[in-house]
N, C-alpha and C positions, 0 to 999 in steps of 0.2 A: 194465502197458504198458512201463515201463522195463525189466523183466526180459525181456520178449519181444524188445524192440528190441536190447538188449545180447546176448541169446542169438543173434539173427540175426547180429550182428557178431562172435560167437564170442569175447567176453571177459567172461564172467560173474563170474569170481573175481579178476581182476587188471586193472591198467590196460592199455589197448590198447598193445601193443608196436609199435615203429615198423616192424619187418619184417612183422608181421602186418597193419599198416595198409597197407603197400605191396602185400601180396598181395590185400587186399580191393579196392584200387583198380586192380589189374592185371586187365584183362578176360580171360575165360577160355573159356567154353564155348558161345557162340552159334554155331549151325551155319550160318546163312545170314542175309542181310539181307532186308528187306521194304520196299516202296515207302512204306508208311504211316509208317515210322520214320525216314525220311531227315531230315525236319524236326526230329524229337525229338533226334537226335544233334546237330544244329546248335544247338539251343536250350540244351542243358545243357553242351555243350562237353566231353563226356567222350571218352576214347579209344575208338575203334571196336573191335568184338569181333574175336577172332582168327578165322582161316580154319578151316572145318570139316574140310577135308582138307589133305593136303600137296599143294596144287594144282599147283605146278610139275612134280612127278613125274608126277602123274596126267595132266595136260595133255600133257606131253611124250610119254608112252606112247600116249595116244589119237591125237595128231596123227601120230606115226610110223606107227601101225597104219592109219589112214585113208589117208595118203599112199601107203603100200605097197599097200593093197588097190585103191585107185583106179588106181595105176600098173599093177598086174598085170592088172586087168580091161581096161584100155585096150589093153594089149599083146596080150591074148588075143583081143580083138575084131578084130584085124588090119586097122586102117584103112589108108588110103593112107600112103605114106612121108612125104608132106608133112605130113599130120595128125600122124604120130608125132613128127616133128621139132618141130612146134609144141607138142605135149603135153609132150615132154621138156623143152623150154625152160621152159614154164609150171610143170611139176612141180619142176624145179630151183630156179626162183625161189621156189616155195612152200616147198621144203625150207629154203632160206636164211632166208626170212621167218619160217617156223615156229620155227627156232632162235633168231632175234632175239626173237620174241614170248615164247618160253619164258624166255629170259634176262631180258627186261623184267619178266616175271611174278615172277621170284625177287628182283628188285631192290627197294629201298625205294620207288621211284617206281611200283611196280606198281599202286598204287591211284589214280594220277592220271587224272582224267577226260580231260585233254587228250591223253594217250597211248592211253587205251582206245578212243576213237571212231576215230582213224585206223587203228589196228591192226585193229579189227573190220571197218572198211570195206574195207581192203586185202585181208584174208583172204576176205571175201565175194566181192569182185571176182575174185580168183584162182580161187576155187571155181567161180564162174559160168563163167569162161573155160574152165577145164579141162573142166567138164561140158558146156558148150555146144559146144565144139570137137569132142568125141568123142561127143556125145549120140546122133546118128543110128546110130552103130555099137554103142551100148550096149544099145539096145532096152529091155526090161523092167527091166534092172538099174539104169537111170538113177535112178528115184525113190528106191529104198532108198539108193543111194550118195549122192544129193543130201541126203536126209534125215539120214543119219548124218554127213555132212560139215558140214551146217549145225548139227546138234546139237552136234558137237564144237566148232565155232566158239563157239556159245553157252556151252558148258561152260567153254571157255578163258576167256571174258570174264565168268565169274561174279565176277570181281574187283569188279564193281559193288557187291558186298556192302560193300566198304570205302569206298564213295563216298557223299557226302552227297546226290548226285543219283541214287542207285541206282534209284529208281522210274522215272525217265525212261529210263535205259539199258536196264532190263528191258523196258519197253514198246517201245522202238525195235528191240530184238533180235527180239521176237515179230513185230512188223509186217514187219520185213525178211525173216524166214524165210517168212512167208506170201506176200509178194510174189514172192520167188524161187521158191517152190513153184508158184504159179500160172503163172509164166513158164515154168518147166521143163515143166510138164504141157502147156501150150498149144503149145509149140514142138515137143515130141517126139511129141505125139498118141499116147500110149500107150493101152492098152485101158482100158475103164471099170473093170473089176475091179481092175486094178493101182492105178489112181488111188484107188479107194475104200479099198483095203487100206492103202496108204501114207499116205492122208489120215488114216485112223484112227490110224496110228502117230504122225503129227505131232501130232494132237489129244491123244494120250496123253502125248507129251512136254510139251505145254502144261499138261495137268492135273497131271503130276508136278511141274512148276515151281511151279504155284499152291499145291499142298499143301505143298511145301517152304517157300515164303514164309510160309504160315500158321504153320508150326512155329517159324520164325525170329521171327515177330511175338510169339508167346507167350514164347519164351525171352528175347528182347530186352526185352520189357516188364518181366519179372521182374528182369532185370539192371539196367535203368534205375531201377526203383523202389528196388532194394536200394542201388545206389550213390548215388542222390539222398538216401535216408534216412541213409546213412553220412556224406555231406558235411554235411547239416543237423545231425546229432548232433555231429560234430566242431566245427561252428560254435558249438554250445551250450557245448562244453567250453572255449571261449575261446582255444584255441591256433590260431595261423595255419597253414593247410595249403594247399599249392599244388603244381602239377605244372608243370615247365618243360621246354622242348625246346630244346637248344642255348643255354640261358641265357635264353630268352624265355618270357614268361608264357603258359601254356596254360589253366589253370583254377586257381581258388583259392576257399577258403571266405570267408564274410563276415568272420570274425575277421582274416584276413590283409588283406583289402581295407580294412577299417576302420583297421587298424594303419598302412597306408601313406597313407591319406587320398585316394588316387586312385580313380577308377572302374575297373571291369574293362576297359572299352574303352581307357582311358588306359594301363593296365598292358599290355594286349595290343599296343598301338602302340609300346611301348618296344622298341628294338633289343635290349636286354639289361637284366635286373633288377639287374645289377651297378651300373647308374647310380644306384640308390637307396642304395648304400653310401657311407660317407664317402670323400673323395678319397684319404686315406692308406691305405685298405683295398682299393681297386679293383684295383690291380695284383696283389696277393696273391690276391684272390678269382678274378680272371680266369685266373691261372696254375693255381690249384687246379681250376677248372672244366675247363680243357683237359686236365689230367692225369686227372681223374676220368672224362671221356668217353672218353679213350684207354685206360682200364682201369688207370691208375696207382694207387699207394698214397697216398691223401689222407685226412686225418682226417675221420671221418663227423660229428663235432660240433665246433663252434667258436663263439667269442664275437665278435660284430661289432656293427654299429649300422645303423639305417635312418634316412635323412633324409626325413621325411615331406613331404607336399605343403606344409604350413605352414612348412617349414624347420626344424622341431624335430628334435632328435636323439633317437632311441629306441634304447636298448640292448637287444639281442636275443641269444638263444642259438639256433643253427641246427643242425638234424639233417637229414642228406640220405641217401636210399636210392634206388638205381637201379631204375627200372621195367624188368623183364626183357623185356617184350614190345616195348619200344621202345628201341633202342640209345642214343638221345640224349635220352631223357626221364628226369627226376629227380623223385622225390617228396620234398618239403621240408617240415619241421615248424619253424615259427618261433615262439619263445616270447618274450614281452615281459618282460625282466628289469630294467627301469628301477628299479622299487621295490627289488628286491634290491640293485642297484648303489648306489642312494641309501642304503639301510640299511648296506651295507658301508662307504661313504664316511663316513656319520655315525658309525659305530662306530670307524673309524680316527681321526676328528677328536676323538671323545670320549676315546679312549685317549690321544691327544696332549695334549689339555687336562688330563687327569688326571695325565699324567706331568709336565707343567709345574707343575701345582699341587703335586704330590708333591715335586718337587725344590725348589720355591721356598717351600713352606709354612714359616711360623714355628714351628709346632708340630712336635714330633718324631713321625715316623710310621714304623712298622715292621710287617712281615708275618712271621709265624712259622709253622712247621709245627705239627701238632696236638700235638706234645710240647713246644712252646715254643721250638724251635730257630730262631734268627733267619735269615731267608732274604733279606729286602730291607729296607733302611733309607734314609731321606732324610738330606741333610746336617744338617738341624736336629737329628735324633736323635743323629748322631755328635757334634755340638757339645755336646749335652745331657749325654751320658755320658762324653765324653772319649776314646772309642775310634775308630779308623778303621773304615771299612766292611768292609775285609777282616778285621779283628780280630773284629768283631761277628758275621761269618758263622760263626765257629768257636765262638760262645757261644750260650746260650739266655737267654731273659728271666729265668729263675730264677737264672742265674749272676750277673747284674748287679743283682739285687734285694737290698735290705737284708734280712739274716737274719730280722728281726722281721716282715717283710712277705711272706716266701716262702709261708707257710701260706695267707694270704688269697688270694694270686695263684693258687696251685695249686687252691684250692677253687673259685675263680671259673671257671677253665678246665674243671675236672671238671663243674661245674654246667652250663656251656654245652654240653659234649660229651654230657651226659646228656639234653639237650633241655629242661632246666628253665627256661632263659632264653636269649634270643638274644644278649644282650650285658650288660655291666655297667660302671659307672663307679665307680672307687675312687681314693682318694688313697693314694699309696705312695711309697716312697723307692727310688731307684736308687743304686747304689754306683759312683761314677765311677772311672776308671782310676787316678787319684791317691789314691783312698781316701776322697774327700769324698762325703758323702751329699747327694743332691739330691731334694727333694720334687717330685712331679709329680701332676697331675690326669690319671689314665689312663682313657681310654675304650677298652674292649676288646670286640670283636664277632667271633663265629664265622661265617665265610662258608661257606655250603652250596651244593651243586650243585642243579640243577633236580630231581633225584630225592631231595633232602634228605640227601645224603651230605656229612658234614663235609669241608671242603677245607683251610682254613687259618684262622689267627687274624689279625685286623687290629687294630692298636692306634694310638691317637693320644695323645701325652703332652704336656701343657702345663706349662711350668716355673712352679711356684707357690712358689718359694723365698722371695720377699719376703713374700707373704701368710702363708706358714707361719712365717716368722721372727717376724712380728708376733704371730701366734697363739701361737707357742711362748713368746715373752717374756711374753705375757699369761697363758698357761697356767702358766708357771713361778711367776708371782706367786700365782695361785690355788692351785697345787699346794702351795706353802709355807703359804698361809693354811689350806688344808684339813688339811694335816698338823699344823699347830699347833692347829687347832680340835678335831680328832678325837683328840688324844692328851692324857692326863692330866698329863704333865709333859715337860720338855725331853728327859729321857733316852729316852723312848719316841718323842717327836716327831722327834728328830734324825735317825734313819735314814730316816723318811718324808720329811723336808725334803731330805736329801741325795739320796734316790732320786728325788724329784720333780724336783730340779734336773738330775740326770743324764739322766733320761728325757726331760724336756721340752726341755732345752738341748743334748742329744746329746753328753754327756761320758761317759767310761768309769768314772771313779772320783772320789769326793768324800770329803773329810775335814773333820772339825770339830776345831779347836784352841781351847783356852780359856785366858784369862789367869788366873793364880794371883796375886792381888794381894799376898798375904803373901810369896810367894817371888820376886816380881817376875820371873816367867818365864811362858812360854806352853807348854802341854803338850797332847799329843794326847788326844782324848776318844773319838771314834768315827768310823767310815767306812762307806761303802756302795759296792759295785762291781757292775757288770753281770756276769752269768754269762759265762763264756768263758775267757779266758786266765788263767793262774795268776800272781797278783801277791802271793802270800803273803809272800815274802821282803821285798818293799817295804813291805807293810802292817806287818809285824813290826818293821821298823826305826823306825816312827813312835813306838812306845811306849818306845824306848830313848833318845830324845833330848828335850831341852827347849831353848827358845830365849829369849834375852834380847832386848831392843830392838836392832834393827839386825842380828841374827844370823839367817841363813837366810831362807827365804821368809816364815815366820811372823813373825820379828822385824822384817823390813823392812816388812811390812804394818802391824804394830803401831806402829812408829815413824812411818811416813808417814801413817797414818790414811787411806790411799787404796789403790786396787787396785794390785797389782804383778804383772807378767807375766814368765814365763820361757818364751818361745815355743819354744825349742830347748835341751834340756839337754845336748846333746852336748859343749859347751865348758865345762860346770860340773864342777869337780873335787870337790865336796862328797860326803860319804858317801851321803846320801839321793839326790842326783842320779845317782850311779853305780848305786845300787840300782834307781832308776826306769828308767834306760837299759837295765839288765840284763834287766828284765822286759818291755821294749818301750814304756815310756811316754816321750814326748818333749816334750809341751807341758803347762805347769802355770800356772794363774793363781790368785792369792789375793785375797780380798775381806774387808775388815774387817767384823766384827759389832759394831754400836754400841749403846750404851744412852745416849741423848742425845748428848753430844759425846765420850763415853768409849768407847775400844775395849775390848770385853770378850772378843773371840775372833776367829777367822778361819775362813772356809770356803775350802778350796782345791779346785779342779776340775782333773782330769787327763785327758789324751787320748793316743791312740796316735800321732797325727800332730802335727806342729808347728802351733801355733795361738796367735794373738795376741788381744789385747783388741779389742772393737769397742764403739761407743758404746751400742748397744742392750743388750749384755750388761752394761756398766758401770751403766747406768741401772737395769736390773732388779736387779742384785746390790746396788746401793746401797739399794734399797727392801727387798730380802730381808734384807740385813744389819741395817738399822734395825729391821725387823719382828721378826727373830729375836732381836736383842739385847734389845729391849723384852720379848719373850716370856720369854727366859731370866731376865732380872732379875725379872720379875713372878712367875714360877714359883718362883724361889728363895725369895721372900717368902711364897708360899702353900703350899709343899710340906708344911710342918709342920702346917697348919691344916685342909686339905681332903682328902677322898678323891677318887677318880678322877672320880665324877660331878660333884662340886662344882667340881673343877678345870676340867672341860669347860664347865660352866655359866659359870664365871668368865671363861673366854676368850670365850665368846659375848657376855657382858655388856660386855666391855671393848674389843672391836674396834670400829673406827669404822664398818665396814660392817654393814648389817643382816643377821642370820643367823637362819634359821628351820629347824627340823627338820620333815621331811615324811615320812609313812609311804608305803608303796608304792601306796596308794590315792589319794594326792594330798591327804591331810588334814593340816592344820597341827597339830603336837603341841606345839611350844614356839616362842617367839620372844624374841630378846634386846631390850634396851631401845632399841637403834637402830632396830629394826623398828617398835616402838610409837611412837617419836618420829617416824619417817619417815611412817607411815601414819595416825597419830591414833587407833588402836585401843588398848585395853588388851590385855595378854597373854591375859586370860580371854576377851575377845571374839573373839580370833583362834583360840584353841584349839578344835579340832573343826570349823573351817570349811574348805571347799575352798580350796586355795591360790590359785585364779584370782580369789578375791574381791579380791585386791590388784592385779588387772590391769584396765585399761580394757576396756569391753565390746567395742569395735571390734578389740581385739588379743587377745581370749581364745582365738579359734580357733587362731592360730599358737602361742600359749603352751601350749594343751592338747596340740597335736601334739608339741611339744617334750617335755612331761612324759610323754606316752605312750611316746615312744622311750626317755626316760631312766629312768622309774620302772618301767613294766611290762616293757619289753624289756631294761632295763639296758644300753642302747647308749651308750657314751661319746660325748659331744658336745663337741668341742674348743672352747676359747675362750669368752669372755663374749658374751652376747646382749643386744640392746637391745629394749625394748618401751615401752609407756606405762603407768605405774603410776597407781593410783586410790586417793586417800585416803578416809578415812571421810566427810569433808565433801563428797565428790564431785569435788574438784579433781584435775586430772591433772598429771603431771610425767614427764619422761623417766627411765627406770629401766634400769639395767644389772644383769643377774643371771646366775648360773651355778649349776648344780645338780650336786652330787657325792655319791657314796655313802660310807657309813661303817658299820662293824659295832659295835653296842653290845650286848655279850653275845651272846645267840642271835639278836638282832633285827637285821635289815638295814634301816637308815634312810637317808634322804637329807637333805642339808643344802643349803639355798638361800642363796647369798650375794647380798645386794641392796644396790644403791648408787644414790643420787640423783645423777644426772649433769646436773642443771639448770645448775649453775654452769659446768661444762665446755661445755655446749651454748651457754649464754649468751656465754661467752668466745669460742667459735668464731664465733657470730653477730656479736659485737662486732668481732672481727678482720676478718670479711668486710665489715662496715659501714665500718670504718676504711680498708679497702683501696679503697673506692669513694667515700669522703667526706673532705672536708677536716676535719682534727682540730680546727682552731681555730673554724671557723664552722659546721660541720655541713652545709655545702653539698656537692653532688656535686663530685667533683674532675675533673681533666681526662679521666681514663679513662672515668668514667661519663658525662660530658658528650659525649665522642666517640661512645659507644655510643648515647645518645639522639639525637644528631644523625644517625647512620646510620639509625636506625629512622624518624626523621622524613622522611628522604630517600625511603625505601622507600614510606612511606605517601603522601607527596605525589606521587610518580610514579604510584602506583596510583590515587589519587583525583583526579589532575590539580589539585592545590592549590598554593598558595604558602606560604612561611613566611619568617621573618626571623632572622638571626643578629646579635646585638649584642655587641661587645667593649667593655668598660668599663675604663678605667684611672683610678685616683684621682689628682687633682691635689695636688701638694705633699706627698704621703704620705712620700716619703723624708725631706724636711725635718722633718716631724713625728716620724718614727721616730728620726731622729738626735738631735733636740733633746730629746724626752721619754723615749726608751728604747723598746726593743722591746716591753716589756709593755704600754705605753700604745698603741703602734702596733697591737698585737694587739687591744686593747680597741676601738680605732677601727674595725678591720675587722669586729668583731662588731656594732658599732652600725650600720655601713653595711649589713651583711647584714640586720639587723632592718628597716631602712627599705626595702630592696629587696623584701623579702617583703611588706611592707605595701602597696606600690603595684602589684605585679605580680599577675597572675591565677594561680589554682591550676594551670592547665594549662601555664603557662610554666615552663621549667627555668632555674634560676639556679645557676651553678657558679662556684667560685673556681679559676682556672687556676694560680694561684701568685702570691706577693707581693701586690701591690695590683691584680691583674688579675682581672676577673670576666667571665663570659660569660652571655648570656641567649638562650634559644631560644623563640621565639613561634610555636607550631604552628597556631594558629587564625586567623591573619591572612588577611583577604580582600582587602586592598589595602595597598600600601606605607604609606599614611597611618596604618593601624592600628599598624604597627611604629614609625613616627615618633612617634605619640601615646605609645607605651610609653616611648620614649627621653625624651620631654619629662617624663613623670611621674617617671622616675628622676632627671633633673637637678633637678626641682623638689623631690623628696624629700631631696636632699642639700644644698640651699641653706642650711638652718638650721644653727646651730652645734651641735657635739657636746660633751656634758659628759663629759670623760674624767678620772676621779679628781677632783681639785679644780680642773681647768682647763677652759676652753672652747676648742675648736679648730674651725676651719672647713676644709672641703675641698670639692672639686667633682669633676666627672667629665668625661672626654672619651670619647665614645661613637662607635664606627664601626659602620655598618650595612651588611650585605650580604643581598640577597634571593635566594631560590630561586624559580624557575629563572633569573631575569634575570641574576644576577651569577655563577652557577656551579651545577654540578650534581653536585659531589662535596664531601665535607667539607673536604678540604685547600684547595680553591679558595675556598670560602665563608669559611673562617677567615682565609685569607691576605688576601682582599680586604676583609674586615671590619677586619683589622689595618691595612691601608693607609688605610682611611677613618678609623680611630681616630687614626692618626698625623696625618692632615690636620686632624682636629678639635682635637687637642692643640696643633698648631702654630698653630691659629687662636685659641687662648686658651681652649679648653674648648667645651662644648656637644656637639652631635652632628653627624655628617656621613654622608650616604649615599654609598656607593661610586660613583665615576665612573671610566670607563676612563682619563681623562687623569691620574688620581691616581697611576697606576703610576709616572709619572715621578718622583714624590716619593720613591720607594724608592731613587733613584739616590744620595741623600744617604747612605743606609746603605752603599751600595756604595763610595762614596768613603771612608767611615769604615773599611770593611774594608781598603782600600788603605793607609790611614794606620796601621792596626793592624799590617799586614804589615811596614811600614817601622819600626815602633816598636821592634822587637827590636834590629836593628843600630844604631839611633840611641840606644839606652839609655834609652828612655822608660818601660820597665817596672821596677817596684820590688816588693820583698817586704816585707810586714808580718808580724809574728809574734804569735799570741795564745797565752798560757800555758794549759796544762792542769794543774790543781792536784789533788794527791792529797788526798782528803777526810780521810783518817785522820791525816795529818801536816801538811798545808798546804804541802808542798814541791812544787816544780815540777821535773819531770824530762822533760817533753815539751812542745814548742811546735808549734803548727800554722802552717805557712807559707801566707799569703794574698796573692795577686798583686793589684797595683793598676797602673793605667795613668795615668801623669802626662802627660795630654794637653796639648800646648802651647797649645791654644785653650780647651778645656773644663775644664781642671784635673784634679784627681785623680778618676779614675773607678773605681767599685767593679766587681768581676768580673761582676756580673749585667748590666752595660751592654755588655760586649764578648765575654764567653765564649760565649754562644749564637751570636753572629755568627762567632766563630772556629771553632766546631764546624761551622757551615753551610758555611764557605768552605774548610775544610781547614787554616786557620792554626793550629788547635789543636795540631798535631804539633810544629812548631818552638817554639810557645809553651810546651808541656809540657816539652820538652827544656830550654828556658831555665830554667824554674822548678826542675826537678830539679837542674840544674847549679848554679844560684845557691844553692839551699837547702843542698846538700851542701858547697859552698865555704864558706858561713857556718858550717855545722856543724863543718867541719875547724878553723876558727879557734877556735870555742868549746872544742873538745876539746884543741887545742894549748895553750889557756890553762888547762887543768886543770878545765874545767867539765863536770860529768856531765849530759848532756842528749841527747835524741833529737828528731828532727824528723818531723812527719807532714804530709802534703799531699794534697789532693784530686786525683784523676785523672778525666779525661773518659771517658764511655762510648765515644766515638769511638776513643780510644787502645786500649781493650779490644777493640772490634770489629775494628780494623784490625791487631791483633797487632803493634803497634809498641812497646808499652810495655816488654816484657821486654828488648828490645835497648837501649832508652834507659837503663833502670835499670842493667843489667849494665855498660854502657859507663861511665856516670857513677860507679858504685861503684869500677870499676877505675881510673878517672882520679884520683879523690880519695882512694883507699885508705881508705875508710870501712867499718866493720863493717856488714854488711847489716842486722842487727837494730837498728841505730840509725835506720833509715828505716822509717816507717810510711806505707803508701799507703791512702787512704780511698776506698772504692768504694760508691756508693749501693746500697741494698738491691735495687732493681729491676734494676739492671745485674748484680749478683752472682747473682740468681736465674736469669738467662738461661742456657740450656744452653751457648751459645757461649762464655760467659765462664769456664766451669769450667776448661777446659784452660789458659787464660792465667793464671788465679789459681794453679793448681797449679804452673805453671812459675815464677811469681814466688815462691811459697812455697819451691820447691826452691833458688832463689837465696839464700834466707835472709831476705828482706824480710818485715817484719810487715805483716799486712793487717787493715784495720778496716772494719766494715760500717757505713756512714754512714746517717743518717736512719732508724735501725731502728724498725720499727713502722708505717711508712707504706706498705709495699709488700705483695707477695703471698707473702712467703717461706714455704716449706714447712719445717717443723721437721726433717723427715727430710733434706731437701736441705741445710738449714743445717748439720746435723751432718756432712755430707760435705764442706763447704767448708773450705778450709785457712785460716780466719780466726783472728786472735788476739784481736781485741776487737770490741765492738759499741758504737756511739754512739747513745744514745737521742735521738730527734728532739726539737728545741726545742719543738715544739708541745705535747708531753706535759709537758715539764719546766716550761714557763712556766705551765701550768694546775694545777700541784701544789697551790698555795695555795687554789684555789677549786673544783676539780673532783675529787671522791673517785674517780671512774672513772679519771682520769689517774693518781692515786696507785696504784690497783690495777694499772694497766697497767705503770707504772714498776717496781713491786715484782716483777711477773711477769717483766719483761724482765731485771731484775737476777738473779733466781733462775734463770731459764733460762740466762743467760750463764754464771753460776758453775757450774751443773750441767754445762755443756758445756766448762768449763775456760777460759772467755774473760774478758778484762779488760773492764769495763763503764765507759764514759765518758758523762756527761750533757752535752748541749749546751744553750746558752741559759739558764744559771743567772743569775737577776737579783734574787733576793730571799732573805732569810735563812730564811724559812719553807720554801721549796723546798729549801734546803740541808739543813735539819734532816731533811726527809723522805728525802732522798738518803742522808744519813749513816745514818739508822735502817734504810734498806733494804739497806745494805751496798754501795752504789755505790763503785767504786774511785776515780774521778776526775771532775772537772767543768771546764767552761770556759764563760765568759759574761762579761757586763759586771760582774757582782758580783765576780768574782775577777780580771778583767783584760781590758782592751780590746786589739784588735790595735794593735801599736806597731812602731816601727822596730827594727832589730837592736840598735842601741846601748842602748835602754832594756831590752831583754831581757838584754843582757850585764850591765848594772848589777844587774838583778834576780837573775840567777844568781850573780853575784859576792857579792851580799849574803847569800845563803843557803849559800854554799860551806862555811861553818864547821859546818853541820849534818851529823850522821852520815848515811851513805848509807842509803837506805830500799829495802826489798825490794819495789819496785813492779812487778816483772816476775814475780810468783809464778805467773802462768798459763803461763809459757813452759815 
């Protein structure tokens, strides 16, 4: 069916062309019209058929011939002159009328029914008048002349073929001819034979017209069926198709009608279809239509839009072809391209979003050609490698790749081009423009075309320097361990150790120098260098020199017992430095190799570029130096007693880490005692077992995958890994392990290094617990309480419940603390905590906010009376006396209560209003108070106090007291801490905790801090002028740090008083120092030369990595740990860790709150540098400090600033 239909339409093998479509819709070969099809033309609205003859020519010849014949016959009949005159006039009129009729026939209006009927009637009347006037003289010639004349009139008006009313016109013509024929016969009274003959002629003409109409019927039916089928088919194709005449709608298929939303009648009634176009296109389309109809050159295709009946805009593509049979008719194909336009818009938006993402991405992104040549990069990539975009366009990825990584990158590219994989993720190094190597996590993908043709490479590089640095440092430790473990002696281990350090830490050359005790000199032993540049001359110079203490790099390291850096050798004139510069080496660092406290050698690392020490490198090399030194000393003792296998076994037995040898199948062959001790198996029980017997069941899958890569595939896996170990008794513990390969004769074995990290994990957990809990009472601290308060608010809002916040302040606590000492005050706080826990529910949160201030959160209260009941329980529990040491003390509590949601719906409001209520309760003599709005007025007292504080500075009411810091090793005082007091005219001497918070809230803290700095430095000048060796430390507020005002204050004061900056120490709390915003301020203060101390160390969230970057000179261990040294073993461990950490970082360590001799002994044993507290000195006025310093002035100066 489809093939037959499309065969009829003549497009079997290709889409229907627009010109072919125009020809199909242009009517062509119908010879005549038929009355039966007049209605059919009107129904389908198609253009009418063309004329069968060139009718104007035929009609003109026929009319001229008849007029001539009739005129000649009348002249020949010789009627009277009067008749001739009448006939001449009538024939002349007929000639003129005939010419007009022929002209109308040829015009576009020739098919108008309104013109057809008058013309036909006038021609008939003229014919009747001509024949009737001369009829009696024509005789027998009248019938044939009349018949031929009337037939000619009928022939002339066959234009009815082009009329929708053709059937009626044809019938009228036949009837008119018959009537005229009867009239002519009856008037002329011709013979019967003549009538019969010409009647038969007339009947023949009628039969001929009927037969002609039947032929037209057949041809027209075929044409209508064909064109109707074509329109229906085109409607099925979905394209809008229409014919217009002078811009007006003539006919269109369903697709076009549906596209506009109008009916055909509505479209036909429109003056012009240009009205459907958007307003901005109408003038252009109207101009183009005029040009097109006039035969001008106008594009046949264009893009526009249609505003459909609903008002929606439909994007369309229009193609126009002129219908040749109608001068003003156009065939138009309209295609809906809305989806295409939307797709193009979406594509442009996607491209824009990608461009923004590409430009603003934090990761470095680059596109390269198939040979790796860089074509496009984003700013992040330029920053990553240090080249400009223009410079990178001249390079390839291989040009900026570390030489050791070029092979892997090239292999990945070739693999993708070969179709083996679509992309790959690798870790590699780029070489920056300045020569620095930067590690990246590179994701590379080959982009292909739709026909699978490779187009270009797309890469995304993420900077992983920090992670790699940590991995590298850990890998260096293990590389050294593996080199030591897998070698029979130091002579063979040394190259491996040096190679491991160079490869993992990215140095070019490493040397080992050893101390000759007998000669009291250090000499060269061995070295290792990366392949590449020739450094033979420099290496040869090493064996030609020896160094004594203090000489050269080796002697300086030996003498100092600490790392020494020579970041740039250009300015050094020594022989070896000159040789190093000559071969291209510029940076050298040396690290001591120790055996216990004794330096036994030095490892030096060299690089092509200038390079200085960093904290991570120092920490690693300190470990490596100690490990190497111990190994060297041990091997010296064993070398004469053991062969290579025994030496390796000895190393395995003596390292603190568990070491086990594993064959390629994962079977344990041997284990050192550390493994048997760690897991509880004997070596015999472990030998022959699968290595995953040591791993918890839940972690074996990941462990087996690791071993599969390491053992079977021998894929190096960098860094140590953590899993869960399983002992023989089934207990689990956190385990750190790394597996490395070694060659033992012809056998290729693997050695697993195993380490129990339970203590480290526990320490991490303890630090996290300490960050969120009060060290003295174990209660949640302010931070954790705030978090739980926020969670309670969310839950209460969600469940539409209430809860209460209670703020509790102990009565007379300050008096007790001052009278009995801080240690007994701390004991009282612990007893109070125990009683609070005893009376409150498990669902309640109790927190110590600081000092003697506690907070309680009751989350299951159904009524305010429930919270009041809790407050009463608290007050009742505190009524009895407390047994503190050998004394009984009494205290009470003042409690303020605020309810959610009655008194506030955010944490700050609830706490503030609970504080207002607590103040009311305290002023009332204790007990509890529920917040009332009128209580806000009571805060005015504090506002008044703020005004008094502001006036206290110019009125001289502030004073400084000084508390000494005692050097534990010597008992000397070299530093005093300045503590501000307010000598209030009404309330007496007030400690800082009474007014400093208020000063911070009101902004008075800035002039107050300036006064303290000026006063402290003024007093310091006096002491220095008296010849007293002393420094001053003082606390600074977080507000001073946040507002960036501190640096200016300090610089101004130092300039005014001409004091050396290192005589002033500024103490900043740990929490403030850890804030990112504080880092810049601290570095600026450090640049001034002021010493910085980290106060309350151990109570905050400090990151060790961040701490190493801070420019601090000392740390002050918080009093909560120091005061608990005598009773709490955990506090002792924390203090020792803090001291060790501080010393490893090169910092001075001061303990706060020292109050008993037992704590002092612990601090001395831990190596703490100094301490302050009531045991060694209370805060006193400047005169007493002067006397103290004068009394010790006869002592020899002490090197208390060793960490500088």
